[in-house]
C-alpha positions in Angstrom: -28.8 81.9 16.8 -29.6 78.2 16.5 -26.8 75.9 15.4 -28.4 74.0 12.5 -26.0 71.1 12.5 -26.4 70.6 16.3 -30.2 70.9 16.0 -30.3 68.2 13.3 -27.9 65.9 15.2 -29.8 66.3 18.5 -33.2 65.6 16.9 -32.1 62.8 14.6 -33.7 64.5 11.6 -30.5 64.9 9.6 -29.6 61.2 10.3 -33.0 60.2 9.0 -32.6 62.4 5.9 -29.1 61.0 5.2 -30.4 57.5 5.6 -33.3 58.2 3.2 -30.9 59.6 0.6 -28.6 56.6 0.8 -31.5 54.2 0.6 -33.0 56.2 -2.4 -29.6 55.8 -4.2 -29.7 52.0 -3.6 -33.3 51.9 -4.5 -32.4 52.0 -8.2 -31.8 48.5 -9.6 -28.6 49.4 -11.5 -27.1 51.3 -8.6 -27.8 48.5 -6.3 -26.1 46.0 -8.7 -23.1 48.3 -9.0 -22.8 48.7 -5.2 -23.1 45.0 -4.6 -20.3 44.3 -7.1 -18.1 46.8 -5.3 -18.9 45.4 -1.9 -18.0 41.9 -3.2 -14.7 43.3 -4.7 -13.4 44.3 -1.3 -11.4 47.4 -0.5 -9.3 47.3 -3.7 -12.6 47.9 -5.7 -12.9 47.5 -9.5 -12.3 49.5 -12.6 -15.3 50.9 -14.5 -14.6 48.7 -17.5 -14.9 45.6 -15.3 -18.2 46.9 -13.9 -19.5 47.7 -17.3 -18.7 44.2 -18.6 -20.1 42.5 -15.6 -23.4 44.4 -15.7 -23.6 44.8 -19.5 -23.9 48.6 -19.1 -22.8 51.2 -21.6 -20.0 53.4 -20.2 -22.1 56.6 -20.1 -24.9 54.9 -18.1 -22.3 53.4 -15.7 -20.7 56.8 -15.3 -24.0 58.4 -14.4 -24.7 55.8 -11.7 -21.2 55.8 -10.3 -21.3 59.6 -10.0 -24.6 59.3 -8.0 -23.3 56.7 -5.7 -20.1 58.7 -5.2 -22.0 61.9 -4.5 -24.0 60.3 -1.7 -20.9 58.7 -0.2 -21.6 55.0 -0.8 -18.6 54.6 -2.9 -15.1 56.1 -3.2 -13.2 56.9 -6.4 -9.4 56.5 -6.5 -7.3 57.9 -9.3 -4.5 55.6 -10.5 -2.6 57.5 -13.1 -5.0 58.0 -16.0 -7.4 55.4 -14.6 -10.1 55.4 -12.0 -10.9 52.7 -9.6 -14.1 52.6 -7.5 -14.6 50.9 -4.1 -17.5 50.6 -1.7 -17.3 53.1 1.2 -17.7 50.4 3.9 -17.8 53.0 6.7 -20.9 54.5 5.2 -22.5 51.1 4.6 -21.8 50.2 8.3 -23.3 53.5 9.5 -26.4 52.9 7.4 -26.8 49.3 8.7 -26.3 50.6 12.3 -29.0 53.2 11.7 -31.4 50.7 10.3 -30.9 48.2 13.1 -30.8 50.7 15.9 -33.2 49.5 18.6 -34.0 46.4 16.6 -36.1 43.8 18.3 -36.7 46.0 21.3 -33.0 45.9 22.3 -32.7 42.1 22.2 -29.8 40.9 20.1 -31.4 39.2 17.1 -29.1 39.9 14.2 -26.0 37.8 15.0 -24.5 36.7 11.8 -26.6 39.0 9.7 -23.6 40.6 8.0 -22.4 37.2 6.8 -25.6 35.9 5.3 -29.0 34.7 6.4 -29.1 33.3 9.9 -31.0 30.3 11.1 -31.5 32.2 14.3 -33.7 34.8 12.6 -37.3 34.0 12.1 -38.4 33.7 8.5 -40.0 36.7 6.9 -43.4 36.2 5.5 -44.4 38.3 2.5 -48.2 38.5 2.1 -49.7 38.5 -1.4 -51.9 41.5 -2.2 -55.6 40.8 -1.4 -57.9 40.2 -4.3 -55.5 38.7 -6.8 
């Protein structure tokens, strides 16, 4: 019998599916904003009421999006007595970035400093306007 996990790992399909799921979660404007705030907060994270105030979200909407980010593994929830604190799952973020940049630029190092902000070493990205507008 074929070991499904070994098959997926050997063929990269599971890695692709996981990356797609993580990117889909971040593809929603609200979830991306939440995730960015948690990344900025550092390992200590933030309480939901802080996130709600910072983003102007009702608690139920925030709860829905936090649950989704937690389910896919992009954030962690820590219980502190009666309260919850959320923090970015940096290991998942790092794995996603590593996956996205695997074999980048044909193996030539081109992303030095990418984690700390835009780099002058990287060529500018040109976004073309749609034709006919």
